[in-house]
C-alpha positions in Angstrom: 159.1 50.7 207.2 159.7 54.8 207.3 163.6 54.4 206.4 162.7 51.8 203.3 160.3 54.3 201.8 163.1 57.1 202.5 165.9 54.7 200.6 162.8 54.4 197.6 162.6 58.1 197.4 166.6 58.8 197.5 166.7 56.2 194.5 163.9 57.4 192.4 165.3 61.1 192.4 169.1 59.9 191.9 168.1 57.6 188.8 165.7 60.0 187.2 168.7 62.5 187.6 170.4 60.7 184.7 173.9 60.8 187.7 173.2 57.6 188.6 172.2 53.6 187.2 170.5 51.2 189.8 172.0 48.0 190.3 170.7 46.2 193.3 169.0 46.5 196.4 168.8 44.4 199.5 165.5 45.5 201.4 165.2 42.5 203.5 168.4 43.0 205.4 168.7 44.1 209.0 169.8 47.8 207.4 168.6 48.2 203.7 170.6 49.5 201.3 170.9 50.2 197.2 173.8 50.2 195.1 174.3 52.7 192.7 176.2 52.9 189.8 177.6 56.4 188.7 177.7 57.7 185.2 181.0 58.2 183.5 183.9 55.7 182.6 185.4 53.7 185.4 182.7 54.6 187.6 182.6 52.5 191.2 179.0 51.2 192.5 178.1 53.0 195.8 176.0 51.7 198.5 173.6 53.9 200.0 172.1 53.7 203.0 169.9 55.7 206.0 171.0 55.6 209.4 173.4 52.6 209.0 176.2 52.2 211.3 177.4 49.3 210.0 179.2 50.8 207.5 181.4 52.9 209.7 181.9 49.7 211.6 183.1 47.9 209.1 185.5 50.7 208.1 186.6 51.1 211.6 187.4 47.6 211.9 189.7 47.3 208.5 191.4 50.8 209.2 192.6 48.9 212.9 193.5 46.2 211.1 196.0 48.0 209.1 197.2 49.4 212.0 197.8 46.3 214.3 199.0 44.5 211.1 198.9 45.6 207.5 198.4 41.9 206.4 195.1 41.3 208.1 193.4 44.4 206.0 195.2 43.1 202.6 193.3 39.8 203.7 189.8 41.2 204.5 190.1 43.5 201.3 191.6 40.0 199.6 188.3 37.4 200.9 186.3 40.4 199.8 187.1 40.6 196.5 187.4 36.5 196.3 183.4 36.6 197.9 182.1 39.4 195.6 183.5 37.7 192.3 182.5 34.4 193.0 179.3 35.2 194.1 179.1 34.5 198.2 178.4 38.0 199.5 174.9 39.5 198.1 172.8 39.6 201.1 169.3 39.9 198.7 170.3 36.2 197.5 170.9 34.7 200.9 174.5 35.2 201.5 177.0 36.7 203.8 177.1 40.6 204.1 180.8 42.0 203.2 180.5 42.6 207.1 179.9 39.3 208.0 183.0 38.1 205.8 185.1 40.8 207.2 184.4 39.6 210.7 184.9 36.3 209.5 188.3 37.4 208.6 189.0 38.7 211.8 188.1 36.0 213.9 190.5 33.7 211.9 193.5 35.7 212.4 192.4 35.5 216.1 192.2 31.6 216.4 192.5 30.4 213.5 196.3 30.1 213.3 197.2 27.7 216.3 200.7 26.9 215.5 202.0 30.4 214.8 199.4 32.3 217.4 196.8 35.3 216.7 197.3 38.2 214.6 195.0 40.2 216.0 193.9 40.5 219.4 190.2 40.0 220.9 187.8 43.3 220.6 189.2 45.3 223.6 192.2 46.0 221.8 190.7 47.4 218.7 190.6 51.1 220.6 188.2 53.2 218.0 185.9 50.0 217.5 185.8 49.3 220.8 185.5 52.9 221.9 182.2 53.2 219.5 181.1 50.5 221.0 181.1 51.8 224.2 183.8 49.6 225.4 186.7 52.1 225.9 189.7 50.7 227.8 190.8 54.4 228.2 193.7 53.5 226.1 195.1 51.7 223.4 195.9 48.5 224.0 199.8 47.2 223.1 199.3 44.3 221.0 202.2 42.1 219.2 201.3 40.1 216.3 202.2 36.5 216.9 203.6 34.5 213.7 206.3 34.0 211.0 205.6 36.9 208.8 203.3 34.7 206.3 202.7 36.7 203.6 198.8 37.5 202.7 198.7 34.8 199.9 199.5 32.1 202.6 197.2 33.6 205.0 194.5 33.3 202.2 195.3 29.4 202.3 195.1 29.1 206.0 191.6 31.0 206.0 190.4 29.2 203.1 191.5 25.6 205.2 190.0 26.8 208.5 186.9 27.6 207.5 186.6 24.4 205.1 188.1 21.8 207.8 188.4 23.5 211.1 185.5 25.4 211.9 182.6 24.0 213.5 179.2 25.5 211.7 176.6 23.7 214.0 178.5 24.8 217.2 181.0 27.7 217.1 180.4 31.2 217.1 182.2 33.7 215.3 183.0 36.1 217.9 185.6 38.6 217.5 184.7 40.2 220.7 186.0 37.7 222.8 188.9 36.5 220.4 188.0 32.8 221.3 186.5 29.3 220.1 183.8 28.6 222.0 179.7 28.3 221.3 177.4 30.5 220.7 176.8 33.0 224.0 172.8 32.9 225.6 172.4 36.0 224.2 173.0 35.9 220.6 170.0 34.2 218.9 170.7 30.9 216.8 169.6 31.3 213.1 167.3 28.5 212.0 167.5 28.0 208.5 164.2 25.9 206.0 166.0 23.1 203.9 164.8 23.1 200.4 162.6 20.1 201.1 160.6 22.4 203.3 160.5 20.3 206.3 163.9 20.0 207.6 165.9 22.6 209.3 169.1 23.3 209.9 171.2 26.0 212.3 173.2 28.4 210.3 176.1 30.2 210.8 176.5 32.3 213.5 178.4 35.7 214.0 178.3 37.6 217.0 178.1 41.6 216.2 181.0 42.8 218.3 178.7 46.3 218.7 175.5 44.5 219.4 176.2 41.1 221.3 172.5 40.5 220.7 172.4 40.3 216.9 173.8 37.4 214.9 175.0 38.9 211.5 175.0 35.1 210.0 171.2 35.5 210.0 170.7 36.7 206.2 172.2 33.3 205.0 169.8 30.6 203.9 170.4 26.9 202.9 171.6 27.7 199.8 173.9 30.2 200.7 175.2 28.3 203.0 175.7 25.1 200.6 177.5 27.8 198.0 179.7 28.8 200.4 181.0 25.5 201.7 181.2 24.8 198.0 183.3 28.1 197.0 185.4 27.3 200.1 185.6 23.6 198.6 186.9 24.8 195.6 189.8 27.6 196.6 190.8 24.4 198.5 191.5 22.3 195.1 192.9 25.3 193.7 195.0 26.2 196.3 196.5 22.4 196.3 197.5 23.2 192.9 199.0 26.3 193.1 196.5 27.6 190.8 197.0 32.0 189.7 194.6 34.4 192.0 193.2 35.6 188.2 191.8 31.6 187.9 190.3 31.7 191.9 189.1 35.3 191.0 187.1 33.9 188.1 183.5 35.3 188.2 181.2 32.7 189.1 178.2 32.0 186.4 174.8 30.3 187.1 174.9 26.7 186.0 172.3 26.6 182.9 169.8 24.4 183.5 168.7 22.4 180.5 
């Protein structure tokens, strides 16, 4: 509560100054944040949080993706852009966070390219990130990316197909710590979602935080968010099958009008 109260106080003062405009808030998340838009032409929205470690962890992972294979970082940023434009990364609306999508991208690059082999290593191969988690190996592990030099566009196609057709939403956990396909570990709590009928339930997506094995990053998602995610994966797969342009792929999502 203190964290949220302090965040509200800072937000009120920044907005009152006239230098920032309020965009949205996400107080229901594990680490509450507020999105503000600085005044001025061409301003970029910024997230404001207090005592939050997730931005640091996310930045460390993205930096090391670029070090290990530049395509990995480029793919993670493309996935983030796609999920933002298509409206499936807003935590307050029951979707996954940008951090969760980073983890999904890394996991795909570890296990989703069966013919070529992994592009990224398990978490211990991320020297900076594993040291932040207190699991430093004492030296940076050398990793030789496998594969045939696929382009970022081709990797995005494979990413969509992996989560559309191969990934087992009910029985598989996203764990970049192990970098292997397996059910959720005993330490990872399951996320049980209430269906729209208000009675039945469904097990949600399990995404292990590599910095805390007991934290399920997928708990921000509700049943509507899961359905939207699957809809967007199906849409992307259909568009890729007919070689649609990236501009068409990233066309901003608008809710259907209710008659």
